[in-house]
N, C-alpha and C positions, 0 to 999 in steps of 0.2 A: 741789783742795783738800786740804792735810797738816794733820792733827790730831796732836797728842802723846799717844800712848797712856800707859797707867798704868804701864809700863815705861819708859816714858821713850823709846821707839824711836816714830818717824815711823810713821802707818799711813793709806792711803787711804780715803777714805769718799766712796762715789759721793753724787751729788745725789739719787738715788731714795732713799738711804737716809734722808738729812736730810729730804726731803719725806715720809716712810714716816707720821709723827705727824701731819702735815698733811692727808695722803689718806685717812687713817682717820678724823678728824676731819670732814672733809668727808662721807665716808659716811654716818657715825652722823647728822649734819645732815639731809644728803639722806633717809637712812631715817625719821629722824623726821618730816619733811615729807610723806613718801609715806603713813606711818599716819595722821597727820592728816586728809590729803586723804582716805583711805579712809574713816575714821571720820565725816569729814565728809558723804559720800556717803551713808554708812549710815543716819547720823542724818536725811538730808534724805528718803530714800525711806521711813523709818520715820515721820517725821512727816506726809509726804505722804498715807500711808494714812488716818490719823487724819483729816485733813482731807477725804478722800473720803467717810468714812464719817458725819461729823458731821450733824446735820440744822441745827447752829447754830454760829457763831462769833463770839465776844464779845472785842474787843479792849479791854484795860485799862492805864492808868498805874498802875502800883505804886509809883511815885517816892515816896519819904518812908515805906512802910510799912517797919516792923521786921521782925526775922525771926520774933518772935512772933505777930505780927499774921498774915505769911505764912503761917505753919506753921496757924494757927488757919482761915486763908480755905481753905486747901487740903484741911482735914480737912472743913470744912464741905462742900466741892465733891464730896468724895471718897465721901462718904455718900450722895449722888445720882448717882453714878457719871459725875460731869463730870470732866474732864481740865483741869488748868491747867498750861500750859507757859510759862516763861520762856526766849524763845529770840531770838537775833540776827535784826535786821531783814533782813539780806541771807540768811540762812536761810530765814527764813518767807518771803521772796519768791520763792525756788526751791522751797521745798515747796509753797506755793499754787498754783502755776502749773495750769492746766487745772482748777481746784476754784473753787468760788463765793467763797470766802475770798480770791481772787486781787482783788476788787472792792474790797476794802479797801487796796489798795496805797498808796494817798494817805495812809493812816494809819500806816504802817510808819516811823514817826519815834520818835525817843526811847526811852525805857525801856518796852517792850511785853511784856504776859502776855497770852495768847489762852487762853479758855475754850472746851471743845468738848464736845459730848456726842450721842452717837450714838441715844439713845433718846427722850430728852425736851427739846424745845428750851424748854419753861418753866422747867425746873430750873434752868440756869445763869442765866438772868435774875433769877430771883426771889431765889436767892442773893446774887448780885453785888449788885443794888439793896439789900437789906437789910443786907448788910456795910456798904455805902456810907454808910448812913445814921447808921451810930454811928463810921464811920472816914473821915473827910473827904478824907483823902489818896489813897484810893483812886478813881481818875476813870474812869468809864466813857466809852470813847470812841465807838464804833461796833460793829457787828454786822453780819452778814449771815443771811439764811435764805431760803430757796427762790429765791435768786437776785435777792434783794432786799436793798440796804443799810438796815440800821437805825440810826436816831439813837438819841441816849440817851434820848430822849423815847418813842421808840418801843419801847425795851428796857423803860422803866419801865412801859409800858402793857402789855407782855407778860408782866412779872412779876405783874399781878393777876390774870391769867387761872388757871383751876383746873390742877392738876398731871394728869400723865398718868394717876395713879393714881384720881385723883378722876372724871376724865373717864371711864375704864374701870368706876368702879363705878355712876357713871350710866348709861352703856348697858347694862351686865348688870342693872341695876334696871329699866331700859326694855323689855329682854328677857324678863326674868321676867315683866313685866305683860302682856305681849301674848299669851300661851297662856291666861292667866288670863280675858283679856276675850273671848278668841275660845270658851273653854268656856262662858262665860256665855250668849254669844249663841247658840251652837249647841245648848246644853241649854233656851234659851227658845224655839226653833224648833218642837219637837213639843208645849210647851204651846200655844203660840199657834194650832198647827195643831188640836189637840184642841178649842180652844175654838170656832174656826171651825166645826169638824164638829157640834159639840155643838147651834151655833146653828142650823146648818141642819137637824138633825133636828128640833129645837123648832118650827122654822117649818113644816116638813110635816106635823109631829102637829096643829098648830095649823090647818091648811087642812083 
């Protein structure tokens, strides 16, 4: 191929020189694809860790919620250490492999957000149910806990249970009551024993 140079003289330009920009472009696109794949793998691995640690997973359809509502919901969940993630269904399917959340694969359709909590299974249910009462566009689809799929009605029932803090308080109260009752019983033993001895002594004197 002959191309006229700036000085008007013909110069030869190799095919490789002509293809250099295209080669560079392909290299950059390939590099970007590899970076995206690497980031995707890291994202899946990180999210899989959350799903392995969670006590409960709840899927919701957030379609129709505006940014302000989603921000409010995230803030309320964050107060109770509940994580809300909006993730593509394909990535969710990959991350959930080998976890209880994989039982929800039939619900991995449409715009999904998933709420998880490693400490208190009641907290996400309670917050989501309460939020849905005033935000009809949030749809609670299903959940999973201890290897059992939860329907929307199951999640509503779970939301009515006492929170972890309340249960702990009740347990501590019960534990504090045990020593008190035991002390009362033990303290009553000597008194009862002395009463029996006195009664025996009185009987002997009367005889």
